[in-house]
C-alpha positions as CSV (number, residue, x, y, z in Angstrom):
1,M,113.9,76.1,66.9
2,E,111.6,78.6,65.2
3,N,109.8,77.7,62.0
4,R,111.5,80.1,59.6
5,E,108.6,80.1,57.1
6,V,106.1,81.0,59.8
7,A,108.5,83.7,61.1
8,A,109.0,85.2,57.6
9,E,105.2,85.2,57.0
10,A,104.6,86.9,60.4
11,L,107.1,89.6,59.5
12,A,105.5,90.2,56.2
13,K,102.0,90.4,57.8
14,V,103.1,92.8,60.5
15,R,104.8,95.1,58.0
16,S,101.5,95.2,56.0
17,V,99.4,95.9,59.1
18,C,101.8,98.6,60.3
19,S,101.8,100.3,56.9
20,E,98.0,100.2,56.6
21,F,96.8,100.7,60.2
22,V,99.5,101.3,62.8
23,A,101.6,104.1,61.4
24,P,98.7,106.2,60.0
25,L,97.0,106.2,63.4
26,A,100.1,106.7,65.6
27,A,100.0,110.5,65.9
28,E,96.3,110.5,66.7
29,T,96.8,107.7,69.2
30,D,99.4,109.7,71.2
31,R,97.7,113.1,70.8
32,E,94.2,112.0,71.8
33,R,95.4,109.3,74.3
34,T,93.4,106.8,72.3
35,F,93.8,103.1,73.2
36,P,95.0,101.4,69.9
37,R,92.0,99.2,69.6
38,R,91.8,99.4,65.8
39,Q,95.5,98.6,65.4
40,L,95.1,95.6,67.7
41,E,92.1,94.4,65.8
42,A,94.1,94.5,62.6
43,L,97.0,92.6,64.2
44,G,94.5,90.1,65.5
45,K,92.9,89.6,62.0
46,A,96.5,88.9,60.8
47,G,96.8,86.1,63.4
48,L,99.5,88.1,65.3
49,L,97.9,88.2,68.7
50,G,98.7,84.5,68.9
51,L,102.3,85.0,68.0
52,N,103.7,83.0,71.0
53,V,100.7,80.6,71.4
54,S,101.4,77.0,70.5
55,P,100.2,75.9,67.0
56,E,98.4,73.1,68.9
57,H,96.2,75.9,70.4
58,G,95.8,77.9,67.1
59,G,98.8,80.2,67.4
60,L,102.0,80.7,65.5
61,G,104.3,79.2,68.1
62,L,107.2,81.7,67.6
63,G,109.9,82.3,70.1
64,F,111.9,85.3,71.2
65,L,113.6,86.0,67.9
66,G,110.3,86.1,66.0
67,M,108.8,88.2,68.8
68,A,111.6,90.7,68.7
69,R,111.4,91.2,64.9
70,V,107.6,91.6,65.0
71,V,107.6,94.0,68.0
72,E,110.4,96.1,66.5
73,E,108.3,96.7,63.3
74,I,105.3,97.7,65.4
75,A,107.3,100.0,67.6
76,A,108.8,101.7,64.6
77,S,105.3,102.7,63.7
78,C,103.6,103.3,67.1
79,A,105.2,102.9,70.5
80,S,101.8,102.7,72.4
81,T,100.6,99.8,70.2
82,A,104.0,98.0,70.6
83,M,103.9,98.3,74.4
84,V,100.3,97.0,74.6
85,Y,101.4,94.1,72.3
86,V,104.4,93.2,74.4
87,M,102.4,93.1,77.6
88,H,99.8,90.9,75.9
89,L,102.5,88.5,74.8
90,S,104.0,88.6,78.3
91,G,100.7,87.6,79.8
92,L,100.2,84.8,77.3
93,S,103.7,83.5,77.9
94,V,102.7,82.4,81.4
95,I,99.2,81.3,80.6
96,S,100.6,79.2,77.8
97,A,103.1,77.7,80.3
98,R,100.2,76.1,82.3
99,P,97.6,75.5,79.6
100,T,94.7,73.8,81.4
101,P,91.8,72.8,79.0
102,S,89.6,75.7,80.2
103,R,92.4,78.2,79.8
104,V,93.1,77.0,76.3
105,E,89.5,77.5,75.3
106,E,88.9,80.8,77.2
107,F,92.2,82.6,76.7
108,L,94.7,81.0,74.2
109,R,92.5,80.0,71.3
110,P,90.6,83.4,71.4
111,A,93.9,85.3,71.5
112,A,95.2,83.3,68.5
113,A,91.9,84.2,66.7
114,G,92.4,87.9,67.5
115,R,89.6,88.1,70.1
116,H,91.4,88.2,73.4
117,L,93.9,90.7,74.9
118,S,96.0,89.9,78.0
119,T,98.4,91.9,80.1
120,L,100.4,91.7,83.4
121,A,99.4,93.3,86.7
122,F,102.5,92.9,88.9
123,S,103.9,96.2,90.3
124,E,102.3,97.3,93.6
125,R,102.4,100.4,95.8
126,G,105.0,99.6,98.4
127,S,107.2,97.3,96.3
128,G,108.5,99.9,94.0
129,A,110.6,98.5,91.1
130,H,110.7,95.1,92.9
131,F,107.7,93.8,90.9
132,Y,108.7,90.2,91.8
133,A,108.0,90.9,95.5
134,P,104.3,91.9,95.9
135,V,103.0,93.0,99.2
136,S,99.3,92.0,98.9
137,V,98.3,88.8,100.7
138,P,95.2,86.9,99.7
139,E,92.7,85.3,102.1
140,R,91.7,81.7,101.6
141,Q,88.0,81.5,100.9
142,N,85.7,78.6,99.8
143,G,88.7,76.8,98.3
144,G,89.8,79.9,96.3
145,F,91.2,83.3,97.2
146,L,90.0,86.7,98.2
147,L,92.4,89.4,97.1
148,N,92.9,93.1,98.0
149,A,95.7,94.8,96.1
150,E,96.8,98.1,94.8
151,K,98.6,97.7,91.5
152,S,100.6,100.8,90.7
153,F,101.3,100.4,87.0
154,V,99.2,98.2,84.6
155,T,99.5,98.5,80.8
156,S,96.0,98.2,79.1
157,A,94.3,99.0,82.4
158,G,90.6,98.6,81.9
159,E,91.1,97.6,78.3
160,A,92.6,94.1,78.5
161,D,90.3,91.1,78.6
162,S,92.4,89.3,81.2
163,Y,95.1,90.2,83.7
164,V,97.9,88.0,85.0
165,V,97.9,89.2,88.6
166,S,100.5,88.6,91.3
167,S,100.3,88.5,95.1
168,L,102.1,86.9,98.0
169,Q,100.8,83.4,98.7
170,S,98.2,83.1,101.4
171,S,100.7,82.1,104.1
172,P,104.1,83.5,102.9
173,R,107.3,82.7,104.7
174,T,109.5,85.1,102.7
175,P,108.8,88.2,100.6
176,L,109.3,86.1,97.5
177,D,106.6,83.5,98.2
178,S,104.2,84.7,95.5
179,S,101.4,83.3,93.4
180,L,100.0,84.2,90.0
181,Y,96.4,84.2,88.9
182,V,94.3,85.0,85.8
183,V,91.7,87.7,86.6
184,R,89.1,88.6,84.1
185,K,88.1,92.2,83.1
186,S,84.6,91.5,84.4
187,A,85.7,90.5,87.9
188,A,83.8,92.4,90.6
189,G,86.1,94.7,92.5
190,L,88.6,95.2,89.7
191,T,88.8,99.0,88.9
192,V,91.1,101.5,87.2
193,S,92.2,104.0,89.9
194,G,94.3,106.6,88.2
195,R,96.3,107.6,85.1
196,W,99.9,107.6,84.0
197,E,101.5,109.9,81.4
198,G,104.2,108.4,79.3
199,L,106.2,110.4,76.7
200,G,105.2,109.0,73.3
201,L,103.2,106.3,75.1
202,R,100.0,108.2,75.9
203,G,97.8,105.6,74.1
204,N,98.8,102.4,76.0
205,A,96.3,102.9,78.9
206,S,98.9,102.5,81.6
207,A,97.3,103.2,85.0
208,P,97.0,102.0,88.6
209,M,94.4,99.4,89.3
210,S,92.7,98.4,92.5
211,L,91.5,94.9,93.4
212,E,89.0,95.2,96.2
213,R,87.8,91.8,97.6
214,V,88.2,90.2,94.2
215,K,87.2,86.6,94.3
216,I,89.6,84.2,92.5
217,P,88.6,80.6,92.1
218,A,91.3,78.0,92.7
219,T,91.1,77.1,89.0
220,D,92.4,80.6,88.1
221,L,95.6,80.0,90.1
222,I,98.4,79.6,87.6
223,G,100.5,76.6,88.6
224,E,100.9,75.9,92.3
225,E,100.5,78.4,95.1
226,G,103.9,79.9,95.9
227,D,105.2,79.2,92.4
228,G,104.8,82.8,91.3
229,L,108.5,83.9,91.3
230,N,109.5,80.8,89.3
231,L,106.8,81.5,86.7
232,M,107.6,85.2,86.5
233,M,111.4,84.6,86.0
234,K,111.0,81.7,83.6
235,H,108.2,83.0,81.4
236,C,107.1,86.6,82.0
237,V,110.5,88.3,82.5
238,P,112.2,86.9,79.4
239,A,109.2,87.8,77.2
240,F,109.1,91.3,78.8
241,H,112.8,92.0,78.5
242,V,113.0,90.8,74.8
243,G,109.8,92.8,74.0
244,I,110.9,96.0,75.7
245,S,114.3,95.8,74.0
246,A,112.6,95.4,70.6
247,V,110.3,98.4,71.4
248,N,113.3,100.5,72.0
249,L,115.0,99.3,68.9
250,G,111.9,100.2,66.8
251,I,111.6,103.7,68.4
252,A,115.3,104.3,67.9
253,R,115.1,103.2,64.3
254,T,112.3,105.7,63.4
255,A,114.0,108.5,65.4
256,L,117.2,107.9,63.5
257,Q,115.4,107.9,60.1
258,G,113.6,111.1,61.1
259,A,116.8,112.8,62.2
260,I,118.5,111.8,58.9
261,A,115.6,113.1,56.8
262,H,115.5,116.4,58.7
263,A,119.3,117.0,58.5
264,S,119.4,116.0,54.9
265,S,116.6,118.4,53.9
266,R,118.0,121.5,55.8
267,K,119.3,124.3,53.6
268,A,121.1,127.4,54.6
269,P,119.1,130.6,53.6
270,Q,122.4,132.1,52.2
271,G,123.1,130.2,49.1
272,G,121.0,127.1,49.7
273,F,123.9,124.9,50.7
274,P,123.2,121.9,53.1
């Protein structure tokens, strides 16, 4: 059950941030293909980057209803900022589900304090829309993993501080025997390898990413090896679906308001009637 007081406060904060920072920068963000760093910093200062982080770890602890309302407000102002925000919350959803002490201190508390941005890196060349069935297979090395993968579509590519990355497990028996890991932006072998153009979403830094012999310590495996599908479906996919739905609601709301304003202001040149 969500704390209604916290949810109402979060909604008031996001409306203020959107009015002051997100909406005024939206056109420039899309036109110049600018990653919405200033908007995210403002959301972070308002405590909203920790929206779905447990209060025990410094966050607001809101669920899907609170998330949907906040995301819709952001999307009504700037679609790029909203998409980055949704993917951040989707990444945090699974990190929060397996909160080891080191992850709490390195990822969750900094996110709640507005200093850490996460995202998902699931889709791979070869798997198409079947993001839940990666094709990359890691090698076991020194108790950890060595991963080569070509991710076809990553939001906040090169901009996020951490990536929740998927692969098949090291000895898969089926195409769904996957694992999830936390990979840091600073990891050697992690590179942005292209660019994607999105209508009205040119600022969300979506791009392919390559992982070339990226070393992943065993401590950065989320849950157990082979537990990837379960974690995706239980945590990432619900957050993603709710978030994307809210993004579309926000976009539609602003589009409708713009259409009404345009139609209402139109006057015929002969006589000035509507």
